[in-house]
DRENLOKOL-315063 format. One record per residue (C-alpha): residue number from 1; residue in three letters; chain; x negated, y negated, z negated. Coordinates in nm, 4 decimals. Each point is the difference from the previous one (the first is absolute). Layout:
// DRENLOKOL-315063
R_NUM_ALA_A_X_Y_Z
...
// end
This chain:
// DRENLOKOL-315063
R_1_MET_A_2.6977_0.3810_0.4591
R_2_ALA_A_-0.1536_-0.3106_-0.1559
R_3_LYS_A_-0.1719_0.0378_-0.3409
R_4_LYS_A_-0.1089_-0.2242_-0.2836
R_5_PHE_A_-0.3751_0.0254_-0.0610
R_6_LEU_A_-0.2359_-0.1239_-0.2752
R_7_VAL_A_-0.3365_-0.0452_0.1469
R_8_THR_A_-0.2703_-0.0485_-0.2692
R_9_GLY_A_-0.2877_-0.1976_0.1212
R_10_GLY_A_0.2246_-0.1181_0.2854
R_11_LEU_A_-0.1764_-0.3410_0.0482
R_12_GLY_A_-0.3336_0.1784_0.1073
R_13_PHE_A_-0.1400_0.0749_0.3255
R_14_ILE_A_0.1833_0.3391_0.0515
R_15_GLY_A_0.2864_-0.0961_-0.2256
R_16_ALA_A_0.0762_-0.3201_0.1765
R_17_SER_A_0.0048_0.1853_0.3446
R_18_LEU_A_0.2311_0.2724_-0.1302
R_19_VAL_A_0.2344_-0.2439_-0.1782
R_20_SER_A_0.0407_-0.2058_0.3377
R_21_ALA_A_0.0619_0.3291_0.1844
R_22_LEU_A_0.2464_0.1289_-0.2443
R_23_HIS_A_0.1794_-0.3525_0.0071
R_24_ALA_A_0.0070_0.0208_0.3779
R_25_ARG_A_0.1951_0.2940_0.0108
R_26_ARG_A_0.2619_-0.1251_-0.2648
R_27_ASP_A_-0.1244_0.1943_-0.3099
R_28_THR_A_0.0422_-0.1856_-0.3288
R_29_VAL_A_-0.3454_-0.0581_-0.1549
R_30_ARG_A_-0.0998_-0.1175_-0.3297
R_31_VAL_A_-0.3807_-0.0637_-0.0625
R_32_LEU_A_-0.2029_0.0292_-0.3289
R_33_ASP_A_-0.3515_-0.1897_0.0151
R_34_ASN_A_-0.2079_-0.1925_-0.2137
R_35_SER_A_-0.1338_-0.2193_0.2984
R_36_SER_A_-0.3576_0.0609_-0.1136
R_37_ARG_A_-0.1044_0.0553_0.3666
R_38_GLY_A_0.3108_0.0080_0.1824
R_39_SER_A_0.2528_-0.2798_0.0809
R_40_ARG_A_0.3460_-0.1037_0.1269
R_41_GLU_A_-0.1603_-0.1188_0.3218
R_42_LYS_A_-0.1157_0.3255_0.1131
R_43_LEU_A_0.3688_0.0876_0.0381
R_44_GLY_A_0.0575_-0.2410_0.2875
R_45_GLU_A_0.2913_-0.2241_0.0799
R_46_GLY_A_0.3347_0.1281_-0.0136
R_47_VAL_A_-0.0706_0.2841_-0.2501
R_48_SER_A_0.2387_-0.0475_-0.2859
R_49_VAL_A_-0.0502_0.2413_-0.3027
R_50_GLU_A_0.0314_0.0111_-0.3537
R_51_ILE_A_-0.3463_-0.0765_-0.1679
R_52_ILE_A_-0.0768_0.0982_-0.3587
R_53_GLU_A_-0.3300_-0.1330_-0.1069
R_54_GLY_A_-0.1746_0.1973_-0.2700
R_55_ASP_A_-0.2687_0.2641_-0.0932
R_56_ILE_A_0.0539_0.3475_0.0846
R_57_ARG_A_-0.1630_0.0913_-0.3436
R_58_ASP_A_0.2973_-0.1665_-0.1840
R_59_PRO_A_0.2633_0.2737_-0.0395
R_60_LEU_A_0.2768_-0.2249_-0.0695
R_61_ILE_A_-0.0389_-0.1850_0.3179
R_62_VAL_A_-0.0464_0.3185_0.1992
R_63_GLN_A_0.3275_0.1295_-0.1747
R_64_ARG_A_0.1781_-0.3302_0.1164
R_65_ALA_A_-0.1425_0.0270_0.3632
R_66_VAL_A_0.1033_0.3555_0.0362
R_67_LYS_A_0.3682_-0.0019_-0.1204
R_68_GLY_A_0.2567_0.0268_0.2571
R_69_VAL_A_-0.2158_0.1182_0.3161
R_70_ASP_A_0.0280_0.2955_0.1957
R_71_SER_A_-0.3746_0.0660_0.0556
R_72_VAL_A_-0.3407_-0.1218_-0.1381
R_73_ILE_A_-0.2909_-0.0536_0.2298
R_74_HIS_A_-0.2853_-0.0235_-0.2342
R_75_LEU_A_-0.3074_-0.1860_0.1571
R_76_ALA_A_-0.1032_-0.2184_-0.3030
R_77_TYR_A_-0.3763_0.0667_-0.0406
R_78_VAL_A_-0.3430_-0.1724_0.0161
R_79_ASN_A_-0.1300_0.0567_0.3469
R_80_GLY_A_-0.3347_-0.1045_0.1601
R_81_THR_A_-0.3077_0.2004_-0.0309
R_82_GLU_A_-0.2021_-0.2657_-0.1544
R_83_PHE_A_0.2428_-0.0049_-0.2894
R_84_PHE_A_-0.0608_0.3715_-0.0737
R_85_TYR_A_-0.3713_-0.0796_-0.0802
R_86_LYS_A_0.0607_-0.3245_-0.1980
R_87_HIS_A_0.3221_0.0519_-0.1855
R_88_PRO_A_0.0635_0.3668_-0.0416
R_89_ALA_A_0.1724_-0.0026_-0.3517
R_90_TYR_A_0.2450_-0.2572_0.1734
R_91_VAL_A_0.0622_0.2034_0.2799
R_92_LEU_A_0.0822_0.2936_-0.2011
R_93_ASP_A_0.2067_-0.1985_-0.2680
R_94_VAL_A_0.2257_-0.1177_0.2822
R_95_GLY_A_0.0035_0.3312_0.1878
R_96_VAL_A_0.0953_0.2162_-0.3007
R_97_LYS_A_0.2033_-0.2067_-0.2099
R_98_GLY_A_0.2090_-0.1247_0.3276
R_99_MET_A_0.0505_0.3597_0.0833
R_100_VAL_A_0.1247_0.1079_-0.3345
R_101_ASN_A_0.2318_-0.3038_-0.0272
R_102_VAL_A_0.1539_0.0528_0.3398
R_103_LEU_A_0.0732_0.3499_-0.0793
R_104_ASP_A_0.1541_-0.0715_-0.3540
R_105_ALA_A_0.2288_-0.2552_0.1512
R_106_CYS_A_0.1173_0.2323_0.2939
R_107_MET_A_0.0784_0.2699_-0.2597
R_108_LYS_A_0.1723_-0.2670_-0.2353
R_109_HIS_A_0.1998_-0.1442_0.2903
R_110_GLY_A_0.0850_0.3282_0.1947
R_111_ILE_A_-0.1915_-0.1078_0.3284
R_112_PRO_A_-0.0131_0.2958_0.2185
R_113_GLU_A_-0.2850_-0.0803_0.2342
R_114_LEU_A_-0.3711_-0.1035_-0.0411
R_115_ILE_A_-0.2138_-0.0770_0.3061
R_116_LEU_A_-0.3677_-0.0177_-0.1425
R_117_ALA_A_-0.2972_-0.1693_0.1644
R_118_SER_A_-0.3194_0.2054_-0.0648
R_119_SER_A_-0.3433_-0.0054_0.1811
R_120_SER_A_-0.2580_0.1802_0.2084
R_121_GLU_A_-0.2316_-0.0624_-0.2970
R_122_VAL_A_0.1810_0.2788_-0.1798
R_123_TYR_A_-0.2040_0.2571_0.1926
R_124_GLN_A_-0.3215_-0.2376_0.0216
R_125_THR_A_-0.2301_0.2233_0.2183
R_126_PRO_A_0.2143_0.2509_0.2039
R_127_PRO_A_-0.1181_0.3737_0.0791
R_128_THR_A_0.1560_-0.0211_0.3351
R_129_VAL_A_0.0504_-0.3060_0.2411
R_130_PRO_A_0.2672_-0.0819_0.1384
R_131_THR_A_0.1381_0.0644_-0.3429
R_132_ASP_A_0.3610_0.0984_-0.0673
R_133_GLU_A_0.1981_-0.0346_-0.3246
R_134_SER_A_-0.0838_0.3491_-0.1496
R_135_VAL_A_-0.3686_-0.1144_-0.0718
R_136_PRO_A_-0.1027_0.0466_-0.3487
R_137_LEU_A_-0.0138_-0.3297_-0.2130
R_138_SER_A_-0.3201_-0.0829_-0.1668
R_139_ILE_A_-0.1951_-0.2525_-0.2252
R_140_PRO_A_-0.3683_0.0652_0.0844
R_141_ASP_A_-0.1432_-0.1967_-0.2905
R_142_PRO_A_0.2165_-0.1681_-0.2737
R_143_LEU_A_-0.2866_-0.2166_-0.1127
R_144_ASN_A_0.0003_-0.1769_0.3255
R_145_SER_A_0.2685_-0.2866_-0.0175
R_146_ARG_A_0.0883_0.0242_0.3617
R_147_TYR_A_0.2195_0.2905_-0.0803
R_148_SER_A_0.2018_-0.1941_-0.2327
R_149_TYR_A_0.2299_-0.0393_0.2943
R_150_GLY_A_0.0028_0.3545_0.1209
R_151_GLY_A_0.0450_0.1168_-0.3564
R_152_GLY_A_0.3008_-0.2011_-0.0582
R_153_LYS_A_0.1709_0.1136_0.3240
R_154_ILE_A_-0.0660_0.3544_-0.0805
R_155_ILE_A_0.1676_-0.0607_-0.3436
R_156_SER_A_0.2924_-0.1782_0.1800
R_157_GLU_A_0.0572_0.2895_0.2389
R_158_LEU_A_0.0029_0.2502_-0.2655
R_159_LEU_A_0.2405_-0.1996_-0.2227
R_160_ALA_A_0.2311_-0.0896_0.3153
R_161_LEU_A_0.0221_0.3675_0.1041
R_162_ASN_A_0.0428_0.1676_-0.3181
R_163_TYR_A_0.2432_-0.2566_-0.1486
R_164_GLY_A_0.1843_-0.0136_0.3430
R_165_ARG_A_0.0337_0.3811_0.0200
R_166_GLU_A_0.1999_-0.0123_-0.3215
R_167_HIS_A_0.1769_-0.3484_0.0051
R_168_LEU_A_0.0272_-0.1360_0.3566
R_169_LYS_A_0.2012_0.1280_0.2964
R_170_ARG_A_-0.2688_-0.1185_0.2314
R_171_CYS_A_-0.3683_-0.0745_-0.0637
R_172_VAL_A_-0.2282_-0.0795_0.2989
R_173_ILE_A_-0.3724_-0.0924_0.0037
R_174_PHE_A_-0.1797_-0.1773_0.2688
R_175_ARG_A_-0.3847_-0.0713_0.0381
R_176_PRO_A_-0.1007_-0.2960_0.2097
R_177_HIS_A_-0.3312_0.0097_0.1797
R_178_ASN_A_-0.1888_-0.3011_0.0812
R_179_VAL_A_0.3016_-0.2570_0.0719
R_180_TYR_A_-0.1166_-0.3062_0.1570
R_181_GLY_A_0.1491_-0.3257_0.1417
R_182_PRO_A_0.0466_-0.3754_-0.0456
R_183_MET_A_0.0349_-0.1090_-0.3723
R_184_MET_A_-0.1388_0.3419_-0.1478
R_185_GLY_A_-0.2348_-0.1878_-0.2367
R_186_PHE_A_-0.3759_-0.0530_-0.0032
R_187_GLU_A_-0.1240_0.3019_-0.2126
R_188_HIS_A_-0.0035_0.2547_0.3024
R_189_VAL_A_-0.2501_0.0706_0.2752
R_190_ILE_A_0.1658_-0.1534_0.2803
R_191_PRO_A_0.0757_-0.3446_-0.1482
R_192_GLN_A_-0.3520_0.0025_-0.1621
R_193_PHE_A_-0.1567_0.0694_0.3444
R_194_ILE_A_0.1872_-0.2904_0.1371
R_195_GLU_A_-0.0846_-0.2354_-0.2702
R_196_ARG_A_-0.3573_0.0665_0.0438
R_197_LEU_A_0.0101_-0.0263_0.3634
R_198_LYS_A_0.1781_-0.3410_-0.0072
R_199_THR_A_-0.3437_-0.1363_-0.1463
R_200_LEU_A_-0.2149_0.1186_0.3004
R_201_GLN_A_-0.1117_-0.2218_0.3032
R_202_THR_A_0.1792_0.0619_0.2990
R_203_SER_A_-0.2374_-0.1514_0.2419
R_204_SER_A_-0.3019_0.2429_-0.0329
R_205_SER_A_-0.0566_0.2484_0.2919
R_206_VAL_A_-0.1961_0.2410_-0.2645
R_207_PRO_A_0.2326_0.2174_-0.1946
R_208_THR_A_0.0230_-0.1098_-0.3762
R_209_PRO_A_-0.1062_0.2283_-0.2694
R_210_PHE_A_0.2811_0.1248_-0.1853
R_211_PRO_A_-0.0620_0.2189_-0.3207
R_212_ILE_A_0.2584_0.2585_-0.1164
R_213_GLN_A_0.0217_0.2543_-0.2715
R_214_GLY_A_-0.1771_0.3430_0.1191
R_215_ASP_A_-0.0894_0.0768_0.3276
R_216_GLY_A_0.3167_-0.0676_0.1794
R_217_THR_A_0.0873_0.3636_0.0794
R_218_GLN_A_0.2811_0.0160_-0.2670
R_219_THR_A_0.3235_0.0353_0.1817
R_220_ARG_A_0.3609_-0.1018_-0.0878
R_221_SER_A_0.3269_-0.0279_0.1884
R_222_PHE_A_0.2109_-0.3242_-0.0165
R_223_ILE_A_0.3586_-0.0568_0.0506
R_224_PHE_A_0.1508_-0.3500_0.0866
R_225_ILE_A_0.2645_-0.1162_-0.2518
R_226_ASP_A_0.3088_0.0200_0.2496
R_227_ASP_A_-0.0837_0.3693_0.0851
R_228_PHE_A_-0.0586_0.0813_-0.3650
R_229_THR_A_0.3334_-0.1852_-0.0954
R_230_ALA_A_0.1822_0.2258_0.2768
R_231_GLY_A_-0.1629_0.3138_-0.1341
R_232_LEU_A_0.1049_-0.0926_-0.3617
R_233_LEU_A_0.3776_-0.0429_0.1152
R_234_SER_A_-0.0371_0.3531_0.1463
R_235_VAL_A_-0.1165_0.1095_-0.3363
R_236_ILE_A_0.2766_-0.1981_-0.1910
R_237_ASP_A_0.2851_0.1220_0.2290
R_238_ARG_A_-0.1091_0.3639_0.0846
R_239_GLY_A_-0.2569_0.1128_-0.2510
R_240_GLU_A_0.0716_0.3093_-0.1968
R_241_HIS_A_0.0381_0.0402_-0.3815
R_242_LEU_A_-0.3247_0.0647_-0.1780
R_243_ASN_A_-0.1955_-0.0423_0.3260
R_244_ILE_A_-0.3195_-0.2004_0.0760
R_245_TYR_A_-0.0700_-0.1794_0.3249
R_246_HIS_A_-0.3077_-0.1644_0.1375
R_247_ILE_A_0.0538_-0.3172_0.1929
R_248_GLY_A_-0.2907_-0.1197_0.2379
R_249_THR_A_-0.1168_0.0627_0.3429
R_250_MET_A_-0.2504_0.2819_0.1269
R_251_GLU_A_-0.2182_-0.2810_0.1774
R_252_GLU_A_-0.3013_0.0651_-0.1876
R_253_VAL_A_-0.2898_-0.2792_0.0107
R_254_THR_A_-0.3501_-0.0530_-0.1342
R_255_ILE_A_-0.0476_-0.2822_-0.2176
R_256_ARG_A_-0.2930_-0.1372_0.2473
R_257_GLN_A_0.2755_0.0171_0.2677
R_258_LEU_A_0.2522_-0.1799_-0.2006
R_259_ALA_A_-0.2381_-0.2874_-0.0558
R_260_GLU_A_-0.0879_-0.0188_0.3481
R_261_GLN_A_0.3632_-0.0068_0.1088
R_262_VAL_A_0.0788_-0.2674_-0.2639
R_263_ALA_A_-0.2957_-0.2094_0.1437
R_264_SER_A_0.0970_0.0605_0.3480
R_265_CYS_A_0.3548_-0.1465_-0.0788
R_266_MET_A_-0.1775_-0.3140_-0.1307
R_267_ASP_A_-0.2171_-0.0256_0.3221
R_268_LEU_A_-0.3167_0.0889_-0.2112
R_269_ARG_A_-0.2829_0.2427_0.0555
R_270_ILE_A_-0.1339_0.1642_-0.3009
R_271_ALA_A_-0.2930_0.2379_-0.0746
R_272_VAL_A_0.1436_0.2177_-0.2835
R_273_GLN_A_-0.2756_0.0573_-0.2815
R_274_PRO_A_0.0391_0.2973_-0.2448
R_275_GLY_A_-0.0241_-0.0799_-0.3453
R_276_PRO_A_0.0403_0.1736_-0.3578
R_277_GLU_A_0.3386_0.1896_-0.0531
R_278_ALA_A_0.2205_-0.0477_-0.2868
R_279_ASP_A_0.0209_0.2963_-0.2405
R_280_GLY_A_0.2996_0.2018_0.0611
R_281_GLY_A_0.0934_-0.0588_0.3422
R_282_THR_A_0.0676_0.2682_0.2442
R_283_SER_A_-0.1310_0.0766_0.3410
R_284_ARG_A_0.3099_0.0800_0.2057
R_285_ARG_A_0.3576_-0.0504_-0.0412
R_286_CYS_A_0.3019_0.0419_0.2529
R_287_PRO_A_0.3401_0.1204_-0.0797
R_288_ASP_A_0.1870_0.2805_0.1865
R_289_ILE_A_0.3565_-0.1392_0.0666
R_290_SER_A_0.1784_0.3149_0.1352
R_291_LYS_A_0.2175_-0.0074_-0.2851
R_292_LEU_A_0.1012_-0.3440_0.0424
R_293_LYS_A_0.0483_0.0314_0.3787
R_294_LYS_A_0.2559_0.2720_-0.0676
R_295_LEU_A_0.2107_-0.2745_-0.1514
R_296_GLY_A_-0.0040_-0.1785_0.3336
R_297_PHE_A_-0.3054_-0.2564_-0.0530
R_298_SER_A_-0.2534_-0.0528_0.2655
R_299_PRO_A_-0.2550_-0.3045_-0.0177
R_300_THR_A_0.0268_-0.2625_0.2621
R_301_PHE_A_-0.2945_-0.2322_-0.0936
R_302_SER_A_-0.3716_0.0855_0.0894
R_303_LEU_A_-0.2670_-0.1394_-0.2243
R_304_ALA_A_-0.0839_-0.2331_0.2720
R_305_ALA_A_0.3387_-0.1379_0.0250
R_306_GLY_A_0.0491_-0.0438_-0.3601
R_307_LEU_A_-0.3250_-0.1781_-0.0518
R_308_GLN_A_0.0972_-0.2997_0.2209
R_309_PRO_A_0.2848_-0.1345_-0.2239
R_310_THR_A_-0.1977_0.0942_-0.3156
R_311_VAL_A_-0.3105_-0.1831_0.1111
R_312_ALA_A_0.2064_-0.2953_0.1217
R_313_TRP_A_0.1786_-0.0289_-0.3297
R_314_TYR_A_-0.3362_-0.0006_-0.1960
R_315_ARG_A_-0.1847_-0.2516_0.2105
R_316_ASP_A_0.2836_-0.2531_-0.0857
R_317_HIS_A_0.0044_0.0920_-0.3683
R_318_ASP_A_-0.2664_-0.0271_-0.2561
R_319_LYS_A_-0.0649_0.2113_-0.3062
R_320_PRO_A_0.1981_-0.1463_-0.2941
R_321_LEU_A_-0.1770_-0.1186_-0.3115
R_322_ARG_A_0.2271_0.2143_-0.2291
R_323_SER_A_-0.1405_0.3336_0.1535
R_324_PHE_A_-0.1688_0.2274_-0.2575
R_325_SER_A_-0.2846_0.0349_0.2558
R_326_SER_A_-0.3234_-0.1634_-0.0528
R_327_SER_A_-0.2420_0.2105_0.2203
R_328_PRO_A_-0.0640_0.0262_0.3763
R_329_SER_A_-0.0513_0.3818_-0.0474
R_330_LEU_A_0.1968_0.2268_0.2070
R_331_PHE_A_0.1940_0.2619_-0.1701
R_332_LEU_A_0.1249_0.2843_0.2186
R_333_PRO_A_0.3567_0.1263_-0.0386
// end
C-alpha cells in the first residue's frame, strides 16, 4: 500500500537515491533539504516530488514539512569525514537540533512512524568484527573533533528510541556503512583517491608513488548505492519497531587494496606509500548484516563492480569550488 513519506536531506547522495526509488514504486514523497550539498539534478529525469527548501534547524519549516505525511525518513545531517575535523560545531548543531525538531514535529502532528539514519561511527572502534547491532556505543575522546559526528548520531539514536517508545507506533534506525557511488560528494576516501589519481601520468611504466594515511592495513567494507538503497527499502518496509539495522556488505578490504583497485580502474599503476594517520581513526570496520538479511536483503554488487561506474563519473566531473575541502589529505571513513 502506497504511503506518503517526508525525506529530510532528500536531495543528497543517499537521499536522492531513496527518493527516486520511492517515487518509482509510486509512493508519494515530500523532500526537505537546504540544497547546501544536494541538488534537484540528483533525482534524475522524470522524478517529480514536492520539495521544501529550508534548514532542518528551523523548527517552523520542519513543522510545515512533517504535517500530513505517514512516515518521516530523517537523513538530514552533515556527512563527510573531512567535515568532522574541520567543522565540528556545525556538525553537532545540524545533528542535534535537527533531531529534536523532527521529533517535536512528529509529536505535534501525530506522525506514527520515524525511520532514522545513524552511522557506524556510533561504535567507532568495535570490540568484534564483523560487528552486529548490539555492540556498545562509544566516544573515545570528546576533545577530538572527529567524534562530533559520532556523538551527534549517538544522541540522535537515544532521542529517537526513547521518544519513539512513548510517542511513535514504529521507530526504526539504520546504520549505513561506507556507501559509495556516482555523485557521492568529494569529501570521502574513494572520490579523494580518484581526484588525486586524475593528476598522475599514464605513460610511465614505473608505478607512481601514492601517499596515504597510515600503513594501508586499515580495513573497511563499502556498499554500492544501488545495493544500499535496496537494503534501506527492506528496513523501511519490514524493519521492526525499536530495532536497529546495519546496512553494508561483508566484503572487507584494506585501504591499500582499495587504492590499488581504484588505480586499476583508471589504468594506472601505483606504489602505495604509508604516511601519518589522522588522530581518531579506527583500524578495522565491517558490519555483520545477518539481521538485515533476515528482512530479505542480499548485496549484489562487488566492490570491483561498483567502482567502475563510480570512477567513470568522477573522471568526468571535477571538484566544485563550493566544496568545504581545501586539502588533498585523505580522511578515512
